[in-house]
C-alpha positions in Angstrom: 18.1 27.7 -22.4 18.1 26.4 -26.0 19.6 28.6 -28.6 19.8 28.0 -32.4 22.1 30.0 -34.6 22.4 29.9 -38.4 25.7 31.2 -39.6 24.8 30.7 -43.3 22.5 32.4 -45.8 20.5 29.2 -46.2 17.1 29.3 -44.5 16.4 26.6 -41.9 13.3 25.8 -39.9 14.6 26.9 -36.5 11.4 26.3 -34.6 11.0 22.9 -36.1 14.6 22.1 -35.1 14.1 23.4 -31.5 10.9 21.2 -31.3 12.9 18.2 -32.5 15.7 18.7 -29.9 13.2 19.1 -27.1 11.4 15.9 -28.2 14.6 13.9 -27.7 15.6 15.6 -24.4 12.1 15.2 -22.8 11.6 11.7 -24.1 15.0 10.6 -22.8 14.2 12.2 -19.4 16.5 15.2 -19.6 16.1 19.0 -19.1 18.0 21.7 -20.8 20.4 23.8 -18.8 22.2 25.4 -21.8 22.3 24.1 -25.3 23.7 26.0 -28.3 23.2 24.7 -31.8 25.1 26.2 -34.6 24.1 25.4 -38.2 27.1 26.4 -40.3 29.0 25.7 -43.6 31.9 23.4 -44.4 34.6 26.0 -43.7 33.6 26.4 -40.1 33.0 22.8 -39.3 36.3 21.7 -40.9 38.1 24.3 -38.8 36.4 23.0 -35.6 37.1 19.4 -36.6 40.8 20.1 -37.3 41.2 22.2 -34.1 39.5 20.0 -31.6 39.5 16.5 -33.1 42.6 16.5 -35.4 40.6 15.7 -38.5 41.1 18.0 -41.5 37.8 17.5 -43.3 34.2 18.7 -43.0 31.7 16.4 -41.2 28.0 16.5 -40.7 28.1 17.2 -36.9 30.4 17.9 -34.0 29.0 17.8 -30.5 30.6 19.0 -27.3 28.9 17.6 -24.1 29.6 19.3 -20.8 26.7 18.0 -18.7 26.8 15.6 -15.8 23.5 14.2 -14.7 20.1 14.9 -16.3 20.6 18.6 -17.2 21.9 19.0 -20.8 24.8 21.4 -21.1 26.6 21.5 -24.4 26.9 22.7 -28.0 26.7 21.2 -31.4 27.7 22.3 -34.9 26.0 21.0 -38.0 27.3 21.6 -41.5 24.4 22.4 -43.8 26.7 21.7 -46.8 27.3 18.1 -45.6 23.6 17.7 -44.8 22.8 18.8 -48.4 25.4 16.4 -49.8 24.2 13.5 -47.6 20.5 14.1 -48.5 21.4 13.6 -52.2 23.6 10.6 -51.4 20.9 8.9 -49.3 18.0 10.0 -51.6 16.1 11.9 -48.9 15.0 15.5 -48.8 17.1 18.2 -47.2 14.8 18.7 -44.2 14.7 14.9 -43.4 18.4 14.7 -43.4 18.7 17.9 -41.3 16.3 16.4 -38.7 18.3 13.2 -38.7 21.5 15.0 -38.0 19.9 17.2 -35.4 18.5 14.1 -33.6 22.0 12.6 -33.8 23.5 15.7 -32.2 20.8 15.6 -29.4 21.6 11.9 -28.7 25.3 12.8 -28.4 24.4 15.6 -26.0 22.6 13.0 -23.8 25.6 10.7 -23.9 25.1 8.3 -26.7 28.2 7.4 -28.7 28.8 6.0 -32.1 32.4 4.7 -31.8 31.5 0.9 -32.1 29.2 -0.7 -34.6 26.8 -1.7 -31.8 26.7 2.0 -30.6 26.2 3.2 -34.2 23.3 0.7 -34.7 21.6 1.9 -31.4 22.0 5.5 -32.5 20.5 4.8 -35.9 17.6 3.0 -34.3 17.0 6.0 -32.0 17.3 8.4 -34.9 14.7 6.4 -36.9 12.4 6.3 -33.9 12.6 10.1 -33.4 12.2 10.8 -37.2 9.0 8.7 -37.2 7.7 10.0 -33.9 8.4 13.6 -34.8 6.7 13.2 -38.2 3.6 11.9 -36.4 3.7 14.9 -33.9 3.8 17.4 -36.8 0.6 16.1 -38.4 
């Protein structure tokens, strides 16, 4: 079961985001057991970041992975405020940045990490692949 929640007043394309997540999971050979995605603001994500990771600042995404094997079980939180800031910073539109961060969260749920520069490079390559693949599927 895949559930998307929006705790903000900003409208988001929920069906598009669900489709994006499923694209990654299916392409990588995973099935969904239970995934909860929460799109929130800076206040919520900063509290989660402080409480669980010891960092007292907002971030774009925080992912909690519980699965073992090929069934995805986890949750992720994405700050729409940080997505908006990053879209402006990287000169992309809001939806493209929202998709990139959603793909990033999906990759974390599968088990990809971004702790080392090599891992970050691999994740960025995968994000770019899914952004271009998803764009083609939507045409």
